[in-house]
N, C-alpha and C positions, 0 to 999 in steps of 0.2 A: 606272859606278855605277848608272845608270838600269836596266840589265838586271838587275843584282843586286836592286834594289828590286822590280822586277816579279816576280822569282823568289820573293823572300821573301813578297810579297803572296799569291802562289798557294799557297805552303806554309802560310800562316796559315789559309787557308780549309779546309784538309783535316787539319791536325794533330790527332792523337788520335782520329780518327774510326774506329770499328770498321766493317768492311765486312760487314754482314749478308748472308748468302746466302739464296737462295730455299728455303724449306722444301719438301721433297718428301714428308714423312711426319710423323706426330705424333712428338713427342720421346720417346725411350726414358726410362722412369722409373727411371733410375739416378743421380739427382742427388746430389751431395755438396757440402759447403761449399767455397767457393773457398779456395785456399791462402793468400790474403792477407786473410782475414777477421780481425776483432778476436778475441782469445782467447775461445774458448767460444761464439762466435756461429755459428748454423747457416745464416744467410742473409747475402749472396746465395749461390746454389748454381749449379753447372755440371754438365752431364752428359757422357757419353762422346762425344756428337755435337757438342758445342760450344754447345748451348743454355744460356742463363742464366735463372735464376729468382730473383725478388726477393720479399721479404715485408717490409712496413713496418707498424709498429703506429702508427696515427694515427686513432683512432676518431672524432674530431671533424672530420676533413678532408672536403672535398667532392670533391677530385680529386687523384690522385697519378700522376706519370709519372716514369719513369727515362730520363734523357738520356745516351746514350753519344756522346761526341765534342763538339767545339767547336760551339756554335750549336744544340745540342739535336737534331741529326740522329741517326737510328737509335734513336728513342725507343720505349719500351715502356710502354703505358698499363696501369696496375694496376686491378684490380677489387676492390671492397670485399667482404670475407668476413663471415659472420655473427658472428664473434668481434671485429669491429672492425678487423681488420688488412686491409692491401691487398696483393694477390698478383697476380703476372703473370709470364709466360714470354716470352722473346724470340720473335719470329715465325719466326726461322730460326737456324741456327748462326752464331756470330760467328767472325771470324778468330782463329786460335790466338794466344796470347800475352797481353800486358798491355794493358788499356784503362782510361782515365779515365772516370768517370761521376759524375752528381749527380742529386739528386731535385728535382722541381718539385712542391711541395705548395701547392695553392690559390694558385698564381702566385709563390710564394716559392722561392728556391733554397736547398737544404740538402744536407748530406752524409748518406750512409747510415750510421747508427750501428753497423751490423754489419760494416762494411768498414774496413780501414786507409786512411789518407789519404796522398796524395802531391802534391807541389807541381807543378801543371801548369795551363795556361790562366790564368796569373797568379793562381791561388788554390789552396788546398788542396782537392784533389778526392778522391772515393772511388776505389778501384781494384779491379779484378777481373782474375783471371788465368784465361784459357781454356787448359787443358792442351795443350801442344804435343807433337807426336809426336817432336820432336828436342830436348826440354827437357834432355836429359842434359848437354849442354855447358855449361849455366849452373846445374846442380844443385849443391847443397851436398854434397860428397862427403867421404869419409875420406881426404883428401890434405892435405899441408902447406898452411896458409893464410897469406896475407899479412895486412897490417894497414891499415885505413883510419882515418886520424886527421884531426881538424880542426886547421887552422893559422890564425892571425890575422897578417896582414902589413901593415906600414905602407904607405899610399898617399899620398905628398905631393901628387900631382896632383889627388886628389879631397878631400884633407884629412880622410881617414877611415882607420880600421883595417878592412881587408877580410878576407873569409873564403875559404878554399879547403879542399878535402878532398884528401888525398894518400894514394894506395895505394902501399905498399912491399911488394915481393914476399916470399915465404917465405924465411927465412934472412937477411933484410936486417940485423936487429939483431945477429946473431951474427957476420956477416962484416964486421967493422969496416974492413978494408982494401979491400973490394970497392967498385967504382964502377959506377953503373947509368945506362943511357940513360933518357930521360924523354919520355913522351907527354903533351902538353897537350890535354885532351879536353873539348870544349865541348858544353853542353846546347842544347836547342832553345828557340824562342820560348815565353815564358810559363812556362818552367821555371827552375830555379836549380841551384846547385852540388851539390845532393843527388841530382839526377836519375840520373846515371850509376851511382852505387852503389846507390840504392834501386830505381828502376824498371828500370835497365839491367843490374844484377848484374855490372858490369864487373870487380869484384874476384874474383867466383867464376869468371867466364870465364877470367881470367888464371891464377888458381890451378890450374884444370883443365888449361889448355894447358901451363903450366910443368911440372906433374906428369907429363904425357904426353910431355914433351920436344918439344913442337910449337912452342913459342915461347921466346925468350930472356927471362930475368927483366928486367923494367924497371919504373920508377916511373910512375904515372899521377897527373897533377895536374888537378883539376877545380875551376874557379872560376866565379863569377857573371859572365856575359857582358855585363852592362849592357844587356840587351834589354828588360826589363820596364817601362821608362819609356814604351813604346808602349802606348796604351790598347787593351784588348781590343775586338774588334768594329769597329775603325776602321782598316782597312789603309791608308787615305790618310795616316794619321799617319806611315807609314814614309818618306814623302818627307823627313822631318827626321832620319832615321837617320844618325848620324855615327860611323864606326868609330874615329876617332882617339882619343877618350878611353879606350876599352877597349884599343886597341893600346898606348897609353902604360902603362896598368896592367899589361898582360901582359908586354910586352917590357922595359920599363924598371924595373918594380917587382917583379912576382911572380917572374919568372925569376931575377933576381939573388938574391932572398930564398931561393928553392928551392936554387940552387946553393951558397949559403952555409950552409944548415941541413941539407942532405941530401947523401948520398954520390953525386954525379952526375958524369957525363962532360959537359964543358961546351963541346963543339963541335957544329956543326950536323949532323954525321954521326951524332950520338947524341941528336938532339932532333927530335921530331915534333909536328905540330899537326893535329888532326882535330876534326870536330864533326858533330852530327846536325842536319838541317834548318837553322835559322838559324845554328847553330854551324858548319855547313859553309860558309855564306856568309861568316861572320866569318873562317874559315880561308882562304877564297879571297882575301879582301881583305887579310889580314895576312901570311900566310906568303910569297907570292911577292915581297912588298916587303921581306922580311927573310930573304933566303936565306943570310945569314951567321949566322942564328939557327936556322932550321928546314931540315932536309934531307929531310923526309918530309911529304907532304900527303895528308889524307884527307877526302873530302866524302861524307857518308852522308846520302842524300836531301837534299843541300844544294847542288845545282848540278852543273856539269860544267866541265872544263878543256878548252878547244879548242886547236888548233894555233896560232891567232891569239893566244891568251893566252900561249902559250909564246914565240912569236917577238917578242911585244911586251914581254917581260920579260928584260932582259939577265942572262945567266948561268944562266937556268933549266935549260937542257939539261945543262950541266956540273955544276950544284950539286945539283939535285933527284934523290934516289935512288929515290923512289917517288911516283907519283900513283895514289891508290886512290879510285875512285868507285863508289858503290853505290846501288841503289834497290830498293824492293819491286816485285814484278812487276805489282801492281795500279796502281802509279804510272805504269809504262811502258805499260800496256795501254790507257790512256785514248785516246779517238779523237783523231786529228789531222786537219786543221790547226787545229781550234778551240781547242786548248790549254785545257781546262777546269781548274778549281782543282786544284793539286797536281802537274800535269804539268810536267816540266822544259821550259824554254824552247827548248832545242835538243836534238838527238839525242845523248845522252851515250854511247851504244854506239859510234856512228860517231866521235865525238870521241876516245874511248879508243883505238880502232883506229888513228886517224890519228897519235896520239901514239906508239903502239907502232911504227908504220911509220917514224916519224922517229927511232927509236932511244932513246926514253924508256921507262923502266920503268913502264908503264901497266897497271893491273889494273882490270877492270870486273867487278862482282859484282851478281847479281840474286837477291834473296830471294824464293823462290817462294810465291805465294798470300798475300802480305802487302802492306799499303799503307803509308801514312805513320804507322808505329806501331813500338812498341819491339821487337817480335820481328824486324822488319827490321834494326834497329840493333844488337840483340844478335848476330844472325847476322853482320852486317857487321863488328863488332869481332872476332868469332871468326875471320873470314876475313882481316882486315887484320893482326891482331897477329903471326901467324907471319912476315909479310913485313917487319916492322920490324926495323931495326938488324942486318941480316945483314952479315957481313963482306964 
């Protein structure tokens, strides 16, 4: 448990941070509104190189800064224009994909009125999308689409009605007799059950894979992982993290509800658990202890599975059909042995190879030129989904 807590602490310090690259030339003036702006809003904007430009109307403000990432790292200081607005461009290109950000106006924290909001860092944050060269796999295309619906399920252990979002694949409603495998997919620290469908585009990724016949149709269930009780900015609070309440909610309450209300196959060979960042740590804590429930395990920037983990878990080798581990290349490139924030606590590539040599279906994936961010996890889902529920 202590090693898990250390890994979570490292992840907290880097989650959501965009990795700005060093500018080598002035930005090209082909800026366009971000694809996740509020309707009709022209700012923030992005250009073909990945620069971001912001404009905030605050004529009485004394100072305005845009903060990309947890803790305000990667900030862009805006300058006041003659018309009373504040304008600024990032110092260099940002990593491709989605990033959280917020404004600091005279010391106060605010969202950008021009951008859509996404739940992350334990609050609703503004979002910006830097166009990715490989964005086609999560684009909204003219293909059959599944459905994402909200469900409310009883949780006697917490004395509440809890919420989850369920993706059902194209054709689900028409195929009354068909039964589907299920992936239980967890968000990261500071996020909630909306993250994978809003920021992650999990439904579009599956729609496109299924249309291309690259993945089997399956259901995805996304619920709140009971992680946000930890106060932001205080990693020491993780020492009190207890997986048992969420394990009870997931295994004893949510799964039976889903199996009763949806057309599922109810054996471990047709049930997977995966998660990003802290959701991956939750997966590592829960799935190996419940191998009669989960046959597939996925850790997306959420730790690693070692041979010692396997040998210390009775039945692991015989019951687990896939161990999928992934990271962004920037997470793995950080210098060792100092293990700075975000770096995995042991070598996940070597661990994956050791598992494979031991006869376990172990897959290791690296998202190039991304860090602890949603393009890493979108790509990871794209790579993992076709490996799930194979005969």
